[in-house]
N, C-alpha and C positions, 0 to 999 in steps of 0.2 A: 504494499500500499504506499502510495506517495502522499506526503503531507505538504500542502502548499500554504504558505503564510499569506493571508489576504491583505490587501492594501487598506488604507483608511476607509475606503468605501464599504468594507465588510464582506463577509463570505457570500451573502446573497447575490451580489453582482457577479462573482465568479461562478456560482452555481447556475444562475440564470443564463450566463454567457456560454455555458457548456465547458468551462475550464476546470470544473470539478464535479464529482458525482454527489458528494455529501459534504455538509458543513455544519458548523455551530452558528446559531443565530440567537435571536430572542424575539418574544412575541411582538414587541413594538415594531421591530424592523420588518418582520414578516407581514404585519398588518399594513404598514406603509407601502411595502412592495406590492401586495395584492391590490390595494386601491389605486395603484399606478399601472396596473395591468402586467406586472411582472409575475410570470407563472411559477412561483415556488410554493412549496407546501411543507409544513412541519410534520415530522414523522414520530417524534417522541419528545416529551418534556424530561430533560435531564434531571431537574430537581422539581418536585411536585408543587412546592409553594414558594412564593417570592421571599427569599432570605436576605434581600437588600434593604437598605434604609439609610437614614441620615445619622452620621456618627460624629461625635465630638469628644474631646477629653473631658472627663467628669468635672474638672475644676472650672470649666467654662459655664457650667450650670445651664446647659441647653437640654431641658427635659421634655419639652412639648413644642409643637410648631409655633406657638405664640412667642417662644423664646428666640426664634430666628430674628426677630426685630433687633436692629442695631448691630447685627453680626455680619461677618464676611463669609460667603459661601464659595468654596472652591470646586469648580466643575470643569467640564470639557466643551462647553458651548452648545449643548444640544437643546433645541426648543422644548423637549420633554422635561428637562430639568426645571426650567422656569414654570412650566405648567404644573409640575408636581408641587413645587414650593407654594405657588399661588393657591392651589386647591387645598392643601393641608392648612395653610395659614387662614384661608377664607373660612374654614370650618370653625376656627377659634377667634374670628373677628379680628385677626391680626393684619398688619399693613405690610404687604410684600414690598412696597416702595422703600421700606426701611432696611432692606437686605442689600448688601453690596455684593454684586456678582463678579467673581474673579475667575478667569479661565486659567486653570493650572495644568490642563492637558493630562498627561499620564504621570505627573510628578508623584513622588512617594508620599503616601498619606501622612506618615509620622513627621516627615520634614515639613510638609505643608502646614499642618495644624500647629506646629511649634513656631513657625516663622511667618506664614503669610495669611492664613485663613482661620476661621473658627470651627467650621464643620464641612464635611463632604459626604458624598454618597458612596457607600461601600457594600461589599458582601460580608455578612457575618462569618461565612464558612472559610474565609481566607484572611482578610485584613482584621476582622473581628477576633479571630483566633490568635492571630499574630500579636494583637494588642494584649490579650490575656497572657501569652507567653512572655511578653516584655514587662508584665506587671504594670500596665498602663490602663487604669479604669476608664471605661467609655460610658457615655450616655448614648443609647442606640434607639432610634425611632423607626420601627418597622413600618413601611408603607402600608402593608396589608392590614395593620391595626387601625388605620384611619379611614379606609374606604375599601369595600370588598372588591371593587373593580380593579384595585391596585395589587391584587393577588394574582399577578400575571405570571406566565411561564417564562423563566429565564434561568439558564439557556435552554434552547431547543435544538434538536437535530433537524436539518432540512435537506430537501432534494428538489429538483425541478419536476414539474409535471411530466415533461418529456421522458425523463429517466424513469419515473414511476410507471408510466403507461407503456413505454417501449422496452424497458429492461427490468421488468418486475422481478425476475429471478435474481438479478444482482442486488436489488433492494432487499428482497427476502433474505438472501444469504448474509448481507451486511448487517441487517437488523437482528438476525438470529444470533450472530456473534456479539453484537453490541448488547443485546438483552442479557446474554449469558455473562458478559463482562461486568455489567452493572449489578447483576444479581450477586456476582462474586464480591464486588465492592461492598455491597450491603451486608453480606454474611461474613466477610473476612476483611474488615477495613484496614487493619494494620498490615496484613499480607499484601493487600492491594497497594498500600502506600509504599511498601518495600519495592514492589514491581516498578512503580513510577520512579522511585529514587535510583533504581538500577539504570533506567533510561536517561534520567536527568539528574545526575549526582550532585550538580551544583546547587540544587534546591536545599532549603533549610530542612533538615531531617525532622526535627521536632514539629515544625509547622506542618509538613506534609502529613505526618502520622496523626496529629491532633485534628487536622482538617478532615481527614478521612473518617476519623471516629465521629466527628460531628455530622458529616454528610451522610454517613451510613443510615442515620435516622431520618434524613431529609429527602434522599433520592426518590423513594417510593411514598414515604409517609403514610397517609390514609387512603391512597389509591388502591384499587383492586390488584393492579399489576404495575410494575415499573413503566414509566413513560406515558401512561394513559392521560389523555386530555379531554376536557369537557367543552361542549359547544357554548354553554352558558358563560363560562369564563372568557372564552374568546369574544363572545358578543358583548359582555359587560365592559371589557377593556377597550374594545373598538368603539363602542358607543361613547365611552369616556373621552377617548382621543378625539372623536368627532366633535363632541361638545366643547373641547378645549381648542379646537381649530388646528389640531395636529395632523388631521387627514381631511381631504377635500370632499370625500363622499363616504357614506356608510360602507361597512364591510359585510359581505355575505359570510358569516363565520364558518359555516360548514365547508366552505371551499378552501379554507386556510390550513387545514390540518387533516390528518388521517390516523386512526388507530389500528389500521388493518394489518400492520406488520409487527405487532407486539406479541402475538401469540406464538410461543416457541414450545414445541413438544418437549416434555420432561423438565420444563423450567417453571 
């Protein structure tokens, strides 16, 4: 298997252009692509629930969205970031205009919150675990706790409609191996972490192993099988995006994903 590093445009562009068979994406990106006529489809939710949120060092005392007022937010310049902040702050009658938006790109979280900003958007399963290992207490605001539409799937595995329809055996074989792999991660998180470290030894060993222990409970969570997605969650987030002006037209949620390749004999 050849692994291609996507450009800043993301994996969906590579997949849609036929330069890759499968890729990692996220629900927002797939939704935008579908509403622009780009024929890609999600095959599985890698993590069942949204484990991302706004994080800040505990000493900054940012415990609720209303505490964003008067603070500096470090992001990567996505329109969705502003929409998220506005929506969460609106729920608490807070003024988004009092947040200073700073584009920090892919800068290190710990350096950024020490030097440049007060809070950023992170995943608990990596940067949140890293903070715990460093002994740095965080205040963490999960998006899904403030609006059920924000319990979106991230990341997801995607393929093009052409690949799914014209090479379904390839998709079936790839997904059978992938399902087995994630089942192994769920049942044997430390062993899975060791396999990753063998391939990428420069990673922080403790972080990889603790991250896998955390994610073992999140990969499938309360879903009947790993990877399964629901139409209602695709619909809720797409409707939210449309209401925020992040997409130009509504999404037909059933066209954006499929669960048909998640059934693996013996797993």
